[in-house]
C-alpha positions as CSV (number, residue, x, y, z in Angstrom):
1,X,-53.1,28.0,41.2
2,X,-51.2,24.5,41.7
3,X,-54.7,22.5,41.7
4,X,-54.9,23.3,37.8
5,X,-56.0,20.2,35.6
6,X,-52.6,20.8,33.9
7,X,-50.8,20.1,37.3
8,X,-52.5,16.8,37.2
9,X,-51.8,15.9,33.5
10,X,-48.3,16.8,34.3
11,X,-48.1,14.7,37.5
12,X,-49.6,11.7,35.5
13,X,-47.0,12.1,32.7
14,X,-44.1,12.1,35.2
15,X,-45.4,9.0,37.1
16,X,-45.9,7.1,33.7
17,X,-42.3,7.9,32.7
18,X,-41.1,6.9,36.1
19,X,-43.0,3.6,35.8
20,X,-41.5,2.9,32.4
21,X,-38.1,3.2,33.7
22,X,-38.7,0.3,36.3
23,X,-40.6,-2.0,33.9
24,X,-39.0,-4.2,31.2
25,X,-40.0,-2.4,27.7
26,X,-39.2,-5.6,25.8
27,X,-38.6,-9.5,25.5
28,X,-36.0,-11.3,23.1
29,X,-37.1,-15.1,22.8
30,X,-36.0,-18.1,20.5
31,X,-38.0,-19.6,17.7
32,X,-39.3,-22.2,20.3
33,X,-40.6,-19.6,22.5
34,X,-37.6,-19.7,25.4
35,X,-36.7,-16.3,26.8
36,X,-33.3,-15.3,25.9
37,X,-33.3,-11.6,27.5
38,X,-35.5,-8.9,28.9
39,X,-34.8,-5.2,27.6
40,X,-35.0,-2.5,30.3
41,X,-34.4,1.1,29.9
42,X,-30.8,0.7,31.5
43,X,-29.6,-2.8,30.5
44,X,-30.5,-5.9,28.5
45,X,-30.7,-8.7,31.1
46,X,-30.0,-12.0,29.9
47,X,-31.9,-15.3,31.1
48,X,-29.5,-17.6,33.3
49,X,-29.3,-20.1,30.7
50,X,-28.5,-18.0,27.8
51,X,-25.5,-15.9,29.7
52,X,-23.0,-15.2,27.0
53,X,-23.0,-18.4,25.3
54,X,-21.2,-17.2,22.5
55,X,-23.7,-14.2,21.9
56,X,-22.8,-10.9,20.5
57,X,-24.9,-8.8,22.9
58,X,-23.2,-9.8,26.3
59,X,-22.4,-6.4,27.3
60,X,-25.1,-4.5,25.8
61,X,-26.1,-1.4,27.6
62,X,-29.1,1.0,26.7
63,X,-28.4,3.6,29.1
64,X,-29.4,6.4,26.5
65,X,-33.0,5.1,26.8
66,X,-32.7,5.5,30.6
67,X,-31.3,8.9,30.4
68,X,-33.8,10.2,27.9
69,X,-36.6,8.8,30.1
70,X,-35.0,10.5,33.3
71,X,-34.6,13.8,31.7
72,X,-38.1,13.9,30.4
73,X,-39.5,12.7,33.7
74,X,-37.2,15.4,35.8
75,X,-38.4,18.3,33.4
76,X,-42.3,17.3,33.5
77,X,-42.0,17.0,37.5
78,X,-40.2,20.7,37.6
79,X,-42.7,21.9,35.0
80,X,-45.4,21.3,37.7
81,X,-44.2,24.1,39.9
82,X,-43.7,26.6,37.1
83,X,-47.4,27.7,37.2
84,X,-46.5,31.4,37.4
85,X,-44.3,31.5,34.4
86,X,-46.5,30.0,31.6
87,X,-44.4,30.8,28.5
88,X,-41.4,28.6,30.3
89,X,-43.9,26.2,31.4
90,X,-45.1,25.4,27.7
91,X,-41.6,25.6,26.4
92,X,-40.6,22.8,28.8
93,X,-43.7,20.9,28.2
94,X,-42.8,20.8,24.4
95,X,-39.5,19.9,25.2
96,X,-40.4,16.9,27.4
97,X,-42.8,15.9,24.6
98,X,-40.2,16.0,22.0
99,X,-37.7,13.9,24.4
100,X,-40.4,11.4,24.5
101,X,-40.6,11.2,20.9
102,X,-37.0,10.9,20.7
103,X,-37.1,7.8,23.2
104,X,-39.4,5.9,20.7
105,X,-36.7,6.5,18.1
106,X,-33.8,5.3,20.3
107,X,-36.0,2.4,21.5
108,X,-36.3,1.3,17.8
109,X,-32.7,1.7,17.2
110,X,-31.5,-0.4,20.3
111,X,-34.1,-3.0,19.3
112,X,-32.8,-3.0,15.8
113,X,-29.1,-3.4,17.0
114,X,-30.1,-6.1,19.5
115,X,-32.0,-8.0,17.2
116,X,-29.4,-8.4,14.7
117,X,-26.7,-9.2,17.4
118,X,-28.9,-11.8,19.3
119,X,-30.6,-13.4,16.1
120,X,-33.8,-13.7,18.2
121,X,-37.2,-12.8,18.0
122,X,-38.4,-9.5,19.8
123,X,-41.8,-8.9,21.6
124,X,-42.3,-5.5,22.9
125,X,-43.5,-5.2,26.6
126,X,-46.5,-3.5,27.5
127,X,-44.6,-0.6,29.3
128,X,-43.5,0.8,25.8
129,X,-47.1,2.1,25.9
130,X,-46.3,4.4,28.8
131,X,-44.3,7.1,27.2
132,X,-47.1,7.3,24.6
133,X,-49.6,7.8,27.3
134,X,-47.3,10.6,28.7
135,X,-47.1,12.1,25.3
136,X,-50.9,12.5,25.2
137,X,-51.1,13.9,28.7
138,X,-48.3,16.4,27.9
139,X,-50.3,17.6,24.9
140,X,-53.4,18.1,27.1
141,X,-51.4,20.0,29.6
142,X,-50.0,22.0,27.0
143,X,-53.4,22.9,25.7
144,X,-54.3,23.8,29.1
145,X,-51.6,26.2,29.8
146,X,-52.4,27.7,26.5
147,X,-55.8,28.5,27.3
148,X,-54.7,29.8,30.7
149,X,-52.2,32.2,28.9
150,X,-54.9,33.4,26.4
151,X,-57.2,34.2,29.2
152,X,-54.7,36.1,30.8
153,X,-53.9,38.1,27.7
154,X,-57.3,38.7,27.0
155,X,-58.0,40.1,30.8
156,X,-54.9,42.0,30.3
157,X,-56.7,43.8,27.2
158,X,-59.6,44.6,29.2
159,X,-57.7,46.7,31.7
């Protein structure tokens, strides 16, 4: 039963979340186009020429982004092995989906706070799209789990 398509969707969502944990999710640059800093899920890493030259955001940490994405990827991975408990699997899938939506809200908040502190332009990285792809895969997994649950319930009625 572990070879279901939902398991592949859940595994894909987990891998995309882990990839997003490791990649930069945004770049701050000056008006001239010089790179000031890169925003990762755990920290804002400044370029060597801009390290704390009177900037406000020198000790900027975005650990909440990292924590939310880590929890979502862990829940998604454990969700793969709960195929015998479909009701719990659907709840965990929904919770992971809501966590990823919350990640985007936190991302917008941290970018707003960092932009006001750094006084620079922000350009999102391509890794920002990975949690959205995970949301789509989690939704597809939820629909597959729901179909399995409906099939089991219909077979129970026939007995």
